N, C-alpha and C positions, 0 to 999 in steps of 0.2 A: 873564421875559413868564410873571405866574403865570394862574392859573386857579381857575375855581371850579367846583366840580361838584354838581348837584342827585341827590341820591341815591334811588335810587327803593326805597319800602316797600310793602311787604305784608302786610297784615293787623297792623300794630305792628313787625312785622322786616324788616328788612335781604333787601332782594332780595338774589338768586346777582347778577341783572343791575351790580349796582354794583363787581365785583369789575372787571368787561368796560369799563367804562364809564372809570371807572379807567384800567385799561390803557391804552384807547386815548389818553385827556386825556393822560398821561403826557407823551408824544411834544411835548406843547405846552409841557412848561414843568411846575417845582413845582402840585402839586393841593392842593387849599384841598376837603373835602367839606361839603356841607348837606347834615345830615341833620334832617328835620321830625319831630314826633312826638316816640315816648319816647325817653328818653334811654337806656335797655337799646340800643337800636341804634345810637347812637352810642356806645357801647363797644365795640360791634362791628366798627364802621366806621373805628376806629380801628386795627384789628388791620390793615386792606391796606395793604399796598405799594405805595408811591408817593405815602400820601398824608403832609402837611404838617404837616396841622394839621382836625381837625372840628369845626364847628360846629353844636350841637343847637339846636334851638327847640322850644315849644309851638304853633309856629303849625298854625294849623287846614290839614287835608289837602284845602284847596279852589284851583283856579287864582289866581283875586284875591288870597287872601290869599299863594300861595307867590312869586309875580309881582311883589306886593309888597316881601315880605322881599329877595326877589333884589334887585328895584332899590335898595335901600339900601348894598347890597355892592358895585356893581357896580364902583363909580369906583375899591376895588382892584386890581383883575384887568381881564386883557386878554380874558381868552377864559371864558365862561359857559356851561356844557356841559350837559346834560340827556341823557337814554337817546331814541331815538325809540319810545317809547311809548306809551298814552294819555296817562296824566303827565305827561309829554315834548309831548306835541303839545298838551294842551292849555295849559300854563304857558309856553312860549316865546315864541309865536307875542305872546303879552299881552306878557311882556317886552318885544320887539324892539320893540315898536308906544311901550311906555311909552320906551322909548330912543330912538326914531327910527334903529333897523338895522334892516339887511334879513338876516335869519336862512339861516344854509343847514342843509340839514334830510336826514334820512338820510343821514349819513355812512357810509362802507363802508371807507372807508381815508384814510388823510391822509400826501400827498405833505410836504407843506412846514406851516412857520407859516400859511400863507396860500390855500395849494392842498391841495382836499378829493374825494372822489371820490366820488359819489352814483348811485343807480340812476336809469334815467329811461324810457319806452315798456311802464311794466308791468316793469320789470327785464329789457326784452329787449337795456337797454344801458347801455352805465358812463359819464358824462359829466364830467370835471374841472374843476373850479371855481375859479376865481383870487378873493380875497374881499379887498380892497387897505381895508377899514374900520381904522380905529384901535382900536375892538371887534366884538368876536365874541361872535353871538350864536348855538351849536350844537348840534344834536340827532345822537346815534352810533346807529346799530346796535347793540344790544350782541351781539347773534350774529356779529357779523361777527370779532369779535376776542375774543382767550385772555381767561379772567379773571386778574387778578396776586394774586399770594401772597397768604398771610395772616400775615407773621412783623414786622408792623411794633409798636407803640407813640407812635400819634402824640398830641401832647395833644389834650383835650377843652376845648370855651371853650363857657358857655349864654348864647345871646343873645334877648333877648326879645324877642315874638312883635309883628307891628307889630297895628294900633286894626283891629276885628273892622271887614268891611265891609255894608252893608245885608246880601247876602244871606246865606243861612241853608241848613244840612246840616240837608233833614229825617232822611235814613236813611240806610243803607249794605247795599246786601242782598250776599250772599257766597258763592260755592258752594265746600263746602269736601270737600277731595281731597288723599290721599294719593299720589297718584303725580306723577311727578317734574313740575318745571315748565320748561311746554312751550318758552320760547323760548331756554331754557338746559340742555335734555336732548341728555345725550350721546346718546341712543339714542331713536329716535322711528319709530312705526310707525300706519301713517293709513293710513285708509279711505276709499272711493269707494263712487259711489249701487251701484256694480254688485255691491254686498254687497245688495242686495236688500232689506233690512230692518231693523226695531233689533235685528230676534235673529240677522240674520247678519252684523249690526257689531259683537255679542257677542264674533266668533272674532276680530276685530281688537281688542278689549280683553283675550281671553285671552292672544293672543301679544305685547302688551305686558307682559302681566301678569309671562308668561314668563323676560322679558329684562330686566325693571325698567326697563320704558321710557316715555316721555311718549306720551301717545296723541295724533291729529291727523285731519282731515278735510276730506273736498272740502268746498266751499260748497254741492255739489249736494248734498251727504251730509247737512249742515247743514241746509237748504233747507225736504230729504223727513223730516225728525225724527227722521235714526237718530242720530245725535250733536248735543250741547250747543254752542251759536253758541262757548263759548271754544277747544273745541280747532280751532276752525279758521282752517286755514293755507293762505297767498294773501297776493294783492296788498289783498283788504278783511278779509284775519284778520292771522294773527300769521306773524312773517317768524324762518323758524325758520334753524340750520348747524349741526347735531350730525353728531357721528364718522361718524351709521349713518342711514340713512332708509331705512326699509320699507314699501313703497308695495304696497297692498292693493287693487285694482281701482280704481286711479286712470288714466284715460288720460294726464291733463296737460293740461290745457287752463291758455291761457299764464299765466293769473292764478293758477295755481295752481305750476306752475313759479318766477314769480318769487319768491315764498314763501319756493322751498326753494333759492335758487342757489348758499347756501352749505352747501348739506353735499355731506361729502367723500366718503362714499359713498353710493351710491344703490342698493339691490335690488330690482328690480318684478316685483308677479307680478300676472298678465295672462294673461287666454286670447288677447289680440289683443297679434300681434308685430311689428306696425306702430305700435304705441302709441307717441305722442310720448316719453311719459316711459318707455317698454321700451328707445329708442331712446337715450336718453341715459344710462342707467343704468351702471353697471357690473356688475350680474349680473342679467339677466332667468332666471323661473322663469315658462314658457310651459304654462301649461294654467287649470283648472278651480280658482277658488281656495278653494270647498268640498272638493276634495281636497285639494290639494295644503298648503291653510294648519293642517289637523287633524296630517299627518301630520309637517307643518314642529313644530309643538305638541310630539306624541309623543316624535318622535325630539329637542328641546332637553331635555325632563319627562327620559327618559332619561339622557338626560346629568348630571342631576344639579339642573337650572335651575330656578326654582319649584316649589321644594318650601321 
């Protein structure tokens, strides 16, 4: 029961999410990894534990080209897997349509070779899906799985890129940042609309900087212009599963809770003791965030963090 995984590439480099997807896919059988783009990423991918073989290709990073390349390899594999990211959500439905297969998406647990668990109703419930098809097209939520180790040395094979389609990539725009990747970060500090302004949100950023954490935001905070869209966490944003999630001024709308259900520990800073997120938090600090957060930052810096 062989598995082909489409690697996640971020700005020409292998994304940390790939090791998580490989760890999940390894439960289904031996894993081969397709790495589109530069061969340097292929060499990095070869070190991921559980990978039997790495394919690299200079294919264009567009859904049509990637789906076409995957379709030429599918006869070798029972499972074709990608992350439930913007890339996977763009490529895998196209591939499933080409193969006339019903995909199973947003998998958060694998119970057996044909039984998968995925969230429904904005993350308020989990359903177990039985997939009796001979071949399976799957997308996996990388944040739901721990990453595979990096002590491997798999062989690398170069594949020819498929013919270029009529579509043409005009430009790619990217926001550069040195903060940890939000979907795979161990610690996430997020702010809600209660911070009141862009200047108020700077407190969230300062706390994240001291902790070496990624920065998140609610949809309301993003819509208000306090934070960029890349930081949005929730059903319509990014799905995360950090070891520690610190929510600053976040009440906990259902759409936001759907994005953090995998968090292992939650700390809520809020003046409303009855807020939904406060109720599910492992620790709640009740009070004015503009008093609590600066005190917390000061104590952390006193302890030697953030220097």
